[in-house]
N, CA, C and O atoms as a Maestro MAE file, in Angstrom:
{
 s_m_m2io_version
 :::
 2.0.0
}

f_m_ct {
 s_m_title
 :::
 protein
 m_atom[292] {
  # First column is atom index #
  i_m_mmod_type
  r_m_x_coord
  r_m_y_coord
  r_m_z_coord
  i_m_residue_number
  s_m_chain_name
  s_m_pdb_residue_name
  s_m_pdb_atom_name
  i_m_atomic_number
  :::
  1 25 5.651 3.124 -8.629 1 A "MET " " N  " 7
  2 3 6.573 4.158 -9.035 1 A "MET " " CA " 6
  3 2 6.700 5.241 -7.973 1 A "MET " " C  " 6
  4 15 7.751 5.863 -7.821 1 A "MET " " O  " 8
  5 25 5.612 5.454 -7.243 2 A "LYS " " N  " 7
  6 3 5.623 6.489 -6.215 2 A "LYS " " CA " 6
  7 2 6.702 6.233 -5.164 2 A "LYS " " C  " 6
  8 15 7.365 7.165 -4.709 2 A "LYS " " O  " 8
  9 25 6.871 4.996 -4.790 3 A "ASN " " N  " 7
  10 3 7.809 4.668 -3.714 3 A "ASN " " CA " 6
  11 2 9.204 4.312 -4.210 3 A "ASN " " C  " 6
  12 15 10.190 4.571 -3.520 3 A "ASN " " O  " 8
  13 25 9.297 3.729 -5.383 4 A "THR " " N  " 7
  14 3 10.596 3.250 -5.874 4 A "THR " " CA " 6
  15 2 11.238 4.166 -6.908 4 A "THR " " C  " 6
  16 15 12.441 4.086 -7.155 4 A "THR " " O  " 8
  17 25 10.428 5.041 -7.514 5 A "TRP " " N  " 7
  18 3 10.874 5.887 -8.618 5 A "TRP " " CA " 6
  19 2 11.446 5.053 -9.760 5 A "TRP " " C  " 6
  20 15 12.361 5.475 -10.466 5 A "TRP " " O  " 8
  21 25 10.883 3.860 -9.920 6 A "GLN " " N  " 7
  22 3 11.258 2.986 -11.024 6 A "GLN " " CA " 6
  23 2 9.983 2.448 -11.669 6 A "GLN " " C  " 6
  24 15 9.051 2.047 -10.972 6 A "GLN " " O  " 8
  25 25 9.946 2.439 -12.976 7 A "CYS " " N  " 7
  26 3 8.775 1.979 -13.711 7 A "CYS " " CA " 6
  27 2 8.633 0.462 -13.575 7 A "CYS " " C  " 6
  28 15 9.590 -0.266 -13.840 7 A "CYS " " O  " 8
  29 25 7.451 -0.034 -13.164 8 A "PRO " " N  " 7
  30 3 7.261 -1.477 -13.036 8 A "PRO " " CA " 6
  31 2 7.114 -2.183 -14.386 8 A "PRO " " C  " 6
  32 15 7.188 -3.410 -14.445 8 A "PRO " " O  " 8
  33 25 6.910 -1.438 -15.455 9 A "LYS " " N  " 7
  34 3 6.743 -2.030 -16.789 9 A "LYS " " CA " 6
  35 2 8.062 -2.189 -17.532 9 A "LYS " " C  " 6
  36 15 8.351 -3.257 -18.070 9 A "LYS " " O  " 8
  37 25 8.871 -1.114 -17.563 10 A "CYS " " N  " 7
  38 3 10.107 -1.164 -18.354 10 A "CYS " " CA " 6
  39 2 11.374 -1.080 -17.505 10 A "CYS " " C  " 6
  40 15 12.471 -1.315 -18.011 10 A "CYS " " O  " 8
  41 25 11.235 -0.748 -16.218 11 A "GLY " " N  " 7
  42 3 12.395 -0.680 -15.331 11 A "GLY " " CA " 6
  43 2 13.138 0.642 -15.342 11 A "GLY " " C  " 6
  44 15 14.110 0.808 -14.606 11 A "GLY " " O  " 8
  45 25 12.702 1.582 -16.159 12 A "ALA " " N  " 7
  46 3 13.391 2.874 -16.235 12 A "ALA " " CA " 6
  47 2 13.219 3.656 -14.936 12 A "ALA " " C  " 6
  48 15 12.264 3.438 -14.191 12 A "ALA " " O  " 8
  49 25 14.143 4.558 -14.677 13 A "THR " " N  " 7
  50 3 14.074 5.407 -13.489 13 A "THR " " CA " 6
  51 2 13.785 6.864 -13.846 13 A "THR " " C  " 6
  52 15 13.893 7.748 -12.997 13 A "THR " " O  " 8
  53 25 13.424 7.108 -15.089 14 A "ASP " " N  " 7
  54 3 13.069 8.456 -15.539 14 A "ASP " " CA " 6
  55 2 11.574 8.666 -15.294 14 A "ASP " " C  " 6
  56 15 10.767 8.629 -16.223 14 A "ASP " " O  " 8
  57 25 11.221 8.887 -14.019 15 A "VAL " " N  " 7
  58 3 9.828 8.998 -13.583 15 A "VAL " " CA " 6
  59 2 9.570 10.426 -13.121 15 A "VAL " " C  " 6
  60 15 10.389 11.018 -12.419 15 A "VAL " " O  " 8
  61 25 8.428 10.971 -13.519 16 A "VAL " " N  " 7
  62 3 8.061 12.342 -13.169 16 A "VAL " " CA " 6
  63 2 6.746 12.323 -12.400 16 A "VAL " " C  " 6
  64 15 5.812 11.605 -12.759 16 A "VAL " " O  " 8
  65 25 6.685 13.126 -11.330 17 A "ARG " " N  " 7
  66 3 5.458 13.291 -10.546 17 A "ARG " " CA " 6
  67 2 4.708 14.503 -11.072 17 A "ARG " " C  " 6
  68 15 5.264 15.599 -11.135 17 A "ARG " " O  " 8
  69 25 3.437 14.313 -11.455 18 A "ILE " " N  " 7
  70 3 2.603 15.403 -11.957 18 A "ILE " " CA " 6
  71 2 1.641 15.789 -10.837 18 A "ILE " " C  " 6
  72 15 0.697 15.049 -10.559 18 A "ILE " " O  " 8
  73 25 1.861 16.938 -10.186 19 A "PRO " " N  " 7
  74 3 1.001 17.331 -9.071 19 A "PRO " " CA " 6
  75 2 -0.327 17.900 -9.550 19 A "PRO " " C  " 6
  76 15 -0.492 18.231 -10.725 19 A "PRO " " O  " 8
  77 25 -1.258 18.004 -8.631 20 A "ASP " " N  " 7
  78 3 -2.526 18.662 -8.902 20 A "ASP " " CA " 6
  79 2 -2.269 20.153 -9.051 20 A "ASP " " C  " 6
  80 15 -1.385 20.701 -8.392 20 A "ASP " " O  " 8
  81 25 -3.029 20.808 -9.906 21 A "ASN " " N  " 7
  82 3 -2.956 22.261 -10.049 21 A "ASN " " CA " 6
  83 2 -4.153 22.827 -9.300 21 A "ASN " " C  " 6
  84 15 -5.246 22.917 -9.858 21 A "ASN " " O  " 8
  85 25 -3.963 23.203 -8.063 22 A "SER " " N  " 7
  86 3 -5.076 23.620 -7.207 22 A "SER " " CA " 6
  87 2 -5.756 24.904 -7.664 22 A "SER " " C  " 6
  88 15 -6.874 25.186 -7.233 22 A "SER " " O  " 8
  89 25 -5.114 25.690 -8.522 23 A "SER " " N  " 7
  90 3 -5.741 26.921 -8.990 23 A "SER " " CA " 6
  91 2 -6.732 26.672 -10.123 23 A "SER " " C  " 6
  92 15 -7.493 27.567 -10.491 23 A "SER " " O  " 8
  93 25 -6.724 25.468 -10.672 24 A "ARG " " N  " 7
  94 3 -7.683 25.125 -11.721 24 A "ARG " " CA " 6
  95 2 -8.790 24.276 -11.128 24 A "ARG " " C  " 6
  96 15 -8.539 23.370 -10.332 24 A "ARG " " O  " 8
  97 25 -10.002 24.574 -11.519 25 A "HIS " " N  " 7
  98 3 -11.163 23.843 -10.984 25 A "HIS " " CA " 6
  99 2 -11.146 22.374 -11.398 25 A "HIS " " C  " 6
  100 15 -11.422 21.507 -10.569 25 A "HIS " " O  " 8
  101 25 -10.836 22.079 -12.629 26 A "ALA " " N  " 7
  102 3 -10.978 20.707 -13.141 26 A "ALA " " CA " 6
  103 2 -9.645 20.124 -13.587 26 A "ALA " " C  " 6
  104 15 -9.590 19.411 -14.590 26 A "ALA " " O  " 8
  105 25 -8.580 20.411 -12.866 27 A "SER " " N  " 7
  106 3 -7.289 19.889 -13.269 27 A "SER " " CA " 6
  107 2 -7.126 18.445 -12.833 27 A "SER " " C  " 6
  108 15 -7.594 18.049 -11.766 27 A "SER " " O  " 8
  109 25 -6.473 17.679 -13.650 28 A "GLY " " N  " 7
  110 3 -6.134 16.314 -13.284 28 A "GLY " " CA " 6
  111 2 -7.306 15.369 -13.177 28 A "GLY " " C  " 6
  112 15 -8.401 15.632 -13.675 28 A "GLY " " O  " 8
  113 25 -7.047 14.282 -12.525 29 A "ASN " " N  " 7
  114 3 -8.025 13.224 -12.293 29 A "ASN " " CA " 6
  115 2 -8.516 13.349 -10.872 29 A "ASN " " C  " 6
  116 15 -8.074 12.588 -10.011 29 A "ASN " " O  " 8
  117 25 -9.389 14.255 -10.596 30 A "ASN " " N  " 7
  118 3 -9.838 14.481 -9.233 30 A "ASN " " CA " 6
  119 2 -10.974 13.532 -8.865 30 A "ASN " " C  " 6
  120 15 -11.724 13.071 -9.726 30 A "ASN " " O  " 8
  121 25 -11.082 13.254 -7.582 31 A "ILE " " N  " 7
  122 3 -12.206 12.504 -7.035 31 A "ILE " " CA " 6
  123 2 -13.003 13.494 -6.201 31 A "ILE " " C  " 6
  124 15 -12.449 14.166 -5.330 31 A "ILE " " O  " 8
  125 25 -14.299 13.586 -6.466 32 A "TYR " " N  " 7
  126 3 -15.145 14.531 -5.750 32 A "TYR " " CA " 6
  127 2 -16.007 13.793 -4.733 32 A "TYR " " C  " 6
  128 15 -16.706 12.840 -5.074 32 A "TYR " " O  " 8
  129 25 -15.951 14.239 -3.486 33 A "THR " " N  " 7
  130 3 -16.721 13.606 -2.411 33 A "THR " " CA " 6
  131 2 -17.921 14.451 -2.014 33 A "THR " " C  " 6
  132 15 -18.559 14.197 -0.993 33 A "THR " " O  " 8
  133 25 -18.223 15.456 -2.824 34 A "SER " " N  " 7
  134 3 -19.359 16.343 -2.562 34 A "SER " " CA " 6
  135 2 -20.030 16.681 -3.879 34 A "SER " " C  " 6
  136 15 -19.381 16.681 -4.925 34 A "SER " " O  " 8
  137 25 -21.315 16.968 -3.841 35 A "THR " " N  " 7
  138 3 -22.015 17.388 -5.049 35 A "THR " " CA " 6
  139 2 -21.799 18.868 -5.338 35 A "THR " " C  " 6
  140 15 -22.158 19.351 -6.412 35 A "THR " " O  " 8
  141 25 -21.215 19.589 -4.384 36 A "TYR " " N  " 7
  142 3 -20.897 20.996 -4.590 36 A "TYR " " CA " 6
  143 2 -19.557 21.102 -5.299 36 A "TYR " " C  " 6
  144 15 -18.567 20.517 -4.858 36 A "TYR " " O  " 8
  145 25 -19.525 21.838 -6.379 37 A "THR " " N  " 7
  146 3 -18.395 21.863 -7.292 37 A "THR " " CA " 6
  147 2 -17.058 22.188 -6.631 37 A "THR " " C  " 6
  148 15 -16.062 21.524 -6.919 37 A "THR " " O  " 8
  149 25 -17.007 23.174 -5.768 38 A "LEU " " N  " 7
  150 3 -15.719 23.607 -5.218 38 A "LEU " " CA " 6
  151 2 -15.334 22.909 -3.915 38 A "LEU " " C  " 6
  152 15 -14.299 23.229 -3.331 38 A "LEU " " O  " 8
  153 25 -16.145 21.968 -3.453 39 A "PHE " " N  " 7
  154 3 -15.863 21.291 -2.191 39 A "PHE " " CA " 6
  155 2 -15.614 19.804 -2.433 39 A "PHE " " C  " 6
  156 15 -16.114 19.233 -3.402 39 A "PHE " " O  " 8
  157 25 -14.859 19.200 -1.569 40 A "GLY " " N  " 7
  158 3 -14.656 17.768 -1.628 40 A "GLY " " CA " 6
  159 2 -13.794 17.297 -2.777 40 A "GLY " " C  " 6
  160 15 -13.939 16.162 -3.229 40 A "GLY " " O  " 8
  161 25 -12.902 18.143 -3.259 41 A "LYS " " N  " 7
  162 3 -12.015 17.769 -4.358 41 A "LYS " " CA " 6
  163 2 -10.772 17.095 -3.793 41 A "LYS " " C  " 6
  164 15 -10.009 17.708 -3.048 41 A "LYS " " O  " 8
  165 25 -10.576 15.845 -4.148 42 A "ILE " " N  " 7
  166 3 -9.382 15.119 -3.721 42 A "ILE " " CA " 6
  167 2 -8.515 14.908 -4.954 42 A "ILE " " C  " 6
  168 15 -8.941 14.266 -5.915 42 A "ILE " " O  " 8
  169 25 -7.295 15.451 -4.929 43 A "PRO " " N  " 7
  170 3 -6.440 15.321 -6.110 43 A "PRO " " CA " 6
  171 2 -5.875 13.910 -6.251 43 A "PRO " " C  " 6
  172 15 -5.527 13.255 -5.268 43 A "PRO " " O  " 8
  173 25 -5.796 13.469 -7.487 44 A "VAL " " N  " 7
  174 3 -5.134 12.209 -7.809 44 A "VAL " " CA " 6
  175 2 -3.826 12.590 -8.488 44 A "VAL " " C  " 6
  176 15 -3.823 13.173 -9.572 44 A "VAL " " O  " 8
  177 25 -2.726 12.256 -7.846 45 A "ILE " " N  " 7
  178 3 -1.406 12.621 -8.334 45 A "ILE " " CA " 6
  179 2 -0.935 11.547 -9.310 45 A "ILE " " C  " 6
  180 15 -1.076 10.351 -9.054 45 A "ILE " " O  " 8
  181 25 -0.375 11.991 -10.429 46 A "ARG " " N  " 7
  182 3 0.084 11.051 -11.446 46 A "ARG " " CA " 6
  183 2 1.598 10.937 -11.453 46 A "ARG " " C  " 6
  184 15 2.319 11.920 -11.281 46 A "ARG " " O  " 8
  185 25 2.058 9.711 -11.656 47 A "TYR " " N  " 7
  186 3 3.473 9.420 -11.844 47 A "TYR " " CA " 6
  187 2 3.615 8.838 -13.242 47 A "TYR " " C  " 6
  188 15 2.946 7.864 -13.584 47 A "TYR " " O  " 8
  189 25 4.495 9.440 -14.058 48 A "VAL " " N  " 7
  190 3 4.619 9.066 -15.460 48 A "VAL " " CA " 6
  191 2 6.042 8.599 -15.745 48 A "VAL " " C  " 6
  192 15 7.012 9.266 -15.384 48 A "VAL " " O  " 8
  193 25 6.152 7.442 -16.399 49 A "CYS " " N  " 7
  194 3 7.452 6.978 -16.875 49 A "CYS " " CA " 6
  195 2 7.740 7.674 -18.193 49 A "CYS " " C  " 6
  196 15 6.967 7.557 -19.143 49 A "CYS " " O  " 8
  197 25 8.854 8.402 -18.253 50 A "CYS " " N  " 7
  198 3 9.191 9.153 -19.463 50 A "CYS " " CA " 6
  199 2 9.903 8.296 -20.502 50 A "CYS " " C  " 6
  200 15 10.301 8.803 -21.551 50 A "CYS " " O  " 8
  201 25 10.069 7.011 -20.227 51 A "GLU " " N  " 7
  202 3 10.631 6.089 -21.217 51 A "GLU " " CA " 6
  203 2 9.533 5.376 -21.996 51 A "GLU " " C  " 6
  204 15 9.552 5.374 -23.227 51 A "GLU " " O  " 8
  205 25 8.567 4.765 -21.288 52 A "CYS " " N  " 7
  206 3 7.543 3.960 -21.971 52 A "CYS " " CA " 6
  207 2 6.146 4.571 -21.904 52 A "CYS " " C  " 6
  208 15 5.250 4.126 -22.622 52 A "CYS " " O  " 8
  209 25 5.942 5.586 -21.051 53 A "GLY " " N  " 7
  210 3 4.648 6.246 -20.974 53 A "GLY " " CA " 6
  211 2 3.686 5.648 -19.968 53 A "GLY " " C  " 6
  212 15 2.546 6.099 -19.869 53 A "GLY " " O  " 8
  213 25 4.114 4.648 -19.223 54 A "TYR " " N  " 7
  214 3 3.251 4.054 -18.200 54 A "TYR " " CA " 6
  215 2 2.912 5.109 -17.146 54 A "TYR " " C  " 6
  216 15 3.758 5.922 -16.774 54 A "TYR " " O  " 8
  217 25 1.642 5.085 -16.663 55 A "VAL " " N  " 7
  218 3 1.170 6.073 -15.685 55 A "VAL " " CA " 6
  219 2 0.530 5.361 -14.508 55 A "VAL " " C  " 6
  220 15 -0.232 4.410 -14.683 55 A "VAL " " O  " 8
  221 25 0.847 5.832 -13.293 56 A "GLU " " N  " 7
  222 3 0.170 5.383 -12.073 56 A "GLU " " CA " 6
  223 2 -0.512 6.583 -11.441 56 A "GLU " " C  " 6
  224 15 0.008 7.699 -11.474 56 A "GLU " " O  " 8
  225 25 -1.683 6.343 -10.865 57 A "ASN " " N  " 7
  226 3 -2.430 7.387 -10.158 57 A "ASN " " CA " 6
  227 2 -2.436 7.065 -8.675 57 A "ASN " " C  " 6
  228 15 -2.633 5.918 -8.276 57 A "ASN " " O  " 8
  229 25 -2.214 8.108 -7.851 58 A "TRP " " N  " 7
  230 3 -2.149 7.921 -6.399 58 A "TRP " " CA " 6
  231 2 -2.897 9.027 -5.672 58 A "TRP " " C  " 6
  232 15 -2.836 10.193 -6.059 58 A "TRP " " O  " 8
  233 25 -3.598 8.650 -4.624 59 A "VAL " " N  " 7
  234 3 -4.091 9.610 -3.631 59 A "VAL " " CA " 6
  235 2 -3.055 9.551 -2.516 59 A "VAL " " C  " 6
  236 15 -2.864 8.501 -1.903 59 A "VAL " " O  " 8
  237 25 -2.395 10.651 -2.253 60 A "GLU " " N  " 7
  238 3 -1.222 10.607 -1.384 60 A "GLU " " CA " 6
  239 2 -1.490 10.871 0.095 60 A "GLU " " C  " 6
  240 15 -0.711 10.424 0.936 60 A "GLU " " O  " 8
  241 25 -2.544 11.569 0.435 61 A "ALA " " N  " 7
  242 3 -2.775 11.946 1.830 61 A "ALA " " CA " 6
  243 2 -3.717 10.962 2.522 61 A "ALA " " C  " 6
  244 15 -4.778 10.628 1.995 61 A "ALA " " O  " 8
  245 25 -3.325 10.511 3.685 62 A "LYS " " N  " 7
  246 3 -4.111 9.542 4.450 62 A "LYS " " CA " 6
  247 2 -5.516 10.059 4.755 62 A "LYS " " C  " 6
  248 15 -6.486 9.308 4.663 62 A "LYS " " O  " 8
  249 25 -5.630 11.340 5.118 63 A "GLU " " N  " 7
  250 3 -6.951 11.886 5.431 63 A "GLU " " CA " 6
  251 2 -7.856 11.908 4.202 63 A "GLU " " C  " 6
  252 15 -9.074 11.784 4.328 63 A "GLU " " O  " 8
  253 25 -7.270 12.064 3.015 64 A "GLU " " N  " 7
  254 3 -8.068 12.014 1.785 64 A "GLU " " CA " 6
  255 2 -8.550 10.595 1.496 64 A "GLU " " C  " 6
  256 15 -9.660 10.403 0.999 64 A "GLU " " O  " 8
  257 25 -7.725 9.608 1.804 65 A "LEU " " N  " 7
  258 3 -8.144 8.212 1.658 65 A "LEU " " CA " 6
  259 2 -9.304 7.892 2.595 65 A "LEU " " C  " 6
  260 15 -10.234 7.175 2.225 65 A "LEU " " O  " 8
  261 25 -9.240 8.425 3.797 66 A "LEU " " N  " 7
  262 3 -10.330 8.216 4.765 66 A "LEU " " CA " 6
  263 2 -11.620 8.881 4.290 66 A "LEU " " C  " 6
  264 15 -12.706 8.336 4.483 66 A "LEU " " O  " 8
  265 25 -11.506 10.058 3.669 67 A "GLU " " N  " 7
  266 3 -12.675 10.748 3.134 67 A "GLU " " CA " 6
  267 2 -13.314 9.957 1.982 67 A "GLU " " C  " 6
  268 15 -14.537 9.873 1.875 67 A "GLU " " O  " 8
  269 25 -12.480 9.392 1.142 68 A "ILE " " N  " 7
  270 3 -12.977 8.551 0.041 68 A "ILE " " CA " 6
  271 2 -13.708 7.333 0.599 68 A "ILE " " C  " 6
  272 15 -14.785 6.978 0.119 68 A "ILE " " O  " 8
  273 25 -13.130 6.702 1.600 69 A "LYS " " N  " 7
  274 3 -13.762 5.533 2.205 69 A "LYS " " CA " 6
  275 2 -15.092 5.899 2.842 69 A "LYS " " C  " 6
  276 15 -16.067 5.157 2.727 69 A "LYS " " O  " 8
  277 25 -15.132 7.047 3.517 70 A "LYS " " N  " 7
  278 3 -16.363 7.512 4.150 70 A "LYS " " CA " 6
  279 2 -17.451 7.788 3.120 70 A "LYS " " C  " 6
  280 15 -18.620 7.473 3.346 70 A "LYS " " O  " 8
  281 25 -17.071 8.370 2.001 71 A "THR " " N  " 7
  282 3 -18.035 8.732 0.968 71 A "THR " " CA " 6
  283 2 -18.484 7.551 0.121 71 A "THR " " C  " 6
  284 15 -19.673 7.412 -0.166 71 A "THR " " O  " 8
  285 25 -17.557 6.708 -0.278 72 A "PHE " " N  " 7
  286 3 -17.866 5.650 -1.244 72 A "PHE " " CA " 6
  287 2 -17.823 4.240 -0.661 72 A "PHE " " C  " 6
  288 15 -18.290 3.291 -1.291 72 A "PHE " " O  " 8
  289 25 -17.256 4.098 0.557 73 A "GLY " " N  " 7
  290 3 -17.035 2.768 1.121 73 A "GLY " " CA " 6
  291 2 -18.234 2.214 1.780 73 A "GLY " " C  " 6
  292 15 -18.194 1.099 2.301 73 A "GLY " " O  " 8
  :::
 }
 m_bond[291] {
  # First column is bond index #
  i_m_from
  i_m_to
  i_m_order
  :::
  1 1 2 1
  2 2 3 1
  3 3 4 2
  4 3 5 1
  5 5 6 1
  6 6 7 1
  7 7 8 2
  8 7 9 1
  9 9 10 1
  10 10 11 1
  11 11 12 2
  12 11 13 1
  13 13 14 1
  14 14 15 1
  15 15 16 2
  16 15 17 1
  17 17 18 1
  18 18 19 1
  19 19 20 2
  20 19 21 1
  21 21 22 1
  22 22 23 1
  23 23 24 2
  24 23 25 1
  25 25 26 1
  26 26 27 1
  27 27 28 2
  28 27 29 1
  29 29 30 1
  30 30 31 1
  31 31 32 2
  32 31 33 1
  33 33 34 1
  34 34 35 1
  35 35 36 2
  36 35 37 1
  37 37 38 1
  38 38 39 1
  39 39 40 2
  40 39 41 1
  41 41 42 1
  42 42 43 1
  43 43 44 2
  44 43 45 1
  45 45 46 1
  46 46 47 1
  47 47 48 2
  48 47 49 1
  49 49 50 1
  50 50 51 1
  51 51 52 2
  52 51 53 1
  53 53 54 1
  54 54 55 1
  55 55 56 2
  56 55 57 1
  57 57 58 1
  58 58 59 1
  59 59 60 2
  60 59 61 1
  61 61 62 1
  62 62 63 1
  63 63 64 2
  64 63 65 1
  65 65 66 1
  66 66 67 1
  67 67 68 2
  68 67 69 1
  69 69 70 1
  70 70 71 1
  71 71 72 2
  72 71 73 1
  73 73 74 1
  74 74 75 1
  75 75 76 2
  76 75 77 1
  77 77 78 1
  78 78 79 1
  79 79 80 2
  80 79 81 1
  81 81 82 1
  82 82 83 1
  83 83 84 2
  84 83 85 1
  85 85 86 1
  86 86 87 1
  87 87 88 2
  88 87 89 1
  89 89 90 1
  90 90 91 1
  91 91 92 2
  92 91 93 1
  93 93 94 1
  94 94 95 1
  95 95 96 2
  96 95 97 1
  97 97 98 1
  98 98 99 1
  99 99 100 2
  100 99 101 1
  101 101 102 1
  102 102 103 1
  103 103 104 2
  104 103 105 1
  105 105 106 1
  106 106 107 1
  107 107 108 2
  108 107 109 1
  109 109 110 1
  110 110 111 1
  111 111 112 2
  112 111 113 1
  113 113 114 1
  114 114 115 1
  115 115 116 2
  116 115 117 1
  117 117 118 1
  118 118 119 1
  119 119 120 2
  120 119 121 1
  121 121 122 1
  122 122 123 1
  123 123 124 2
  124 123 125 1
  125 125 126 1
  126 126 127 1
  127 127 128 2
  128 127 129 1
  129 129 130 1
  130 130 131 1
  131 131 132 2
  132 131 133 1
  133 133 134 1
  134 134 135 1
  135 135 136 2
  136 135 137 1
  137 137 138 1
  138 138 139 1
  139 139 140 2
  140 139 141 1
  141 141 142 1
  142 142 143 1
  143 143 144 2
  144 143 145 1
  145 145 146 1
  146 146 147 1
  147 147 148 2
  148 147 149 1
  149 149 150 1
  150 150 151 1
  151 151 152 2
  152 151 153 1
  153 153 154 1
  154 154 155 1
  155 155 156 2
  156 155 157 1
  157 157 158 1
  158 158 159 1
  159 159 160 2
  160 159 161 1
  161 161 162 1
  162 162 163 1
  163 163 164 2
  164 163 165 1
  165 165 166 1
  166 166 167 1
  167 167 168 2
  168 167 169 1
  169 169 170 1
  170 170 171 1
  171 171 172 2
  172 171 173 1
  173 173 174 1
  174 174 175 1
  175 175 176 2
  176 175 177 1
  177 177 178 1
  178 178 179 1
  179 179 180 2
  180 179 181 1
  181 181 182 1
  182 182 183 1
  183 183 184 2
  184 183 185 1
  185 185 186 1
  186 186 187 1
  187 187 188 2
  188 187 189 1
  189 189 190 1
  190 190 191 1
  191 191 192 2
  192 191 193 1
  193 193 194 1
  194 194 195 1
  195 195 196 2
  196 195 197 1
  197 197 198 1
  198 198 199 1
  199 199 200 2
  200 199 201 1
  201 201 202 1
  202 202 203 1
  203 203 204 2
  204 203 205 1
  205 205 206 1
  206 206 207 1
  207 207 208 2
  208 207 209 1
  209 209 210 1
  210 210 211 1
  211 211 212 2
  212 211 213 1
  213 213 214 1
  214 214 215 1
  215 215 216 2
  216 215 217 1
  217 217 218 1
  218 218 219 1
  219 219 220 2
  220 219 221 1
  221 221 222 1
  222 222 223 1
  223 223 224 2
  224 223 225 1
  225 225 226 1
  226 226 227 1
  227 227 228 2
  228 227 229 1
  229 229 230 1
  230 230 231 1
  231 231 232 2
  232 231 233 1
  233 233 234 1
  234 234 235 1
  235 235 236 2
  236 235 237 1
  237 237 238 1
  238 238 239 1
  239 239 240 2
  240 239 241 1
  241 241 242 1
  242 242 243 1
  243 243 244 2
  244 243 245 1
  245 245 246 1
  246 246 247 1
  247 247 248 2
  248 247 249 1
  249 249 250 1
  250 250 251 1
  251 251 252 2
  252 251 253 1
  253 253 254 1
  254 254 255 1
  255 255 256 2
  256 255 257 1
  257 257 258 1
  258 258 259 1
  259 259 260 2
  260 259 261 1
  261 261 262 1
  262 262 263 1
  263 263 264 2
  264 263 265 1
  265 265 266 1
  266 266 267 1
  267 267 268 2
  268 267 269 1
  269 269 270 1
  270 270 271 1
  271 271 272 2
  272 271 273 1
  273 273 274 1
  274 274 275 1
  275 275 276 2
  276 275 277 1
  277 277 278 1
  278 278 279 1
  279 279 280 2
  280 279 281 1
  281 281 282 1
  282 282 283 1
  283 283 284 2
  284 283 285 1
  285 285 286 1
  286 286 287 1
  287 287 288 2
  288 287 289 1
  289 289 290 1
  290 290 291 1
  291 291 292 2
  :::
 }
}
């Protein structure tokens, strides 16, 4: 959905991107690469189909993907 803006389940194009709320400590589906609470927070951006409710989660920044690989890979 991130690239096509079309739902892979129902085919609808009514897709919304839900960004991370950086002012909130625990907003969204974050991935933490540090044991320190305020450091190493990588946001997981959600794309939601407003027709059927299907949701995809994406890490959008290449450097964040590299950090995840370094920490967990």
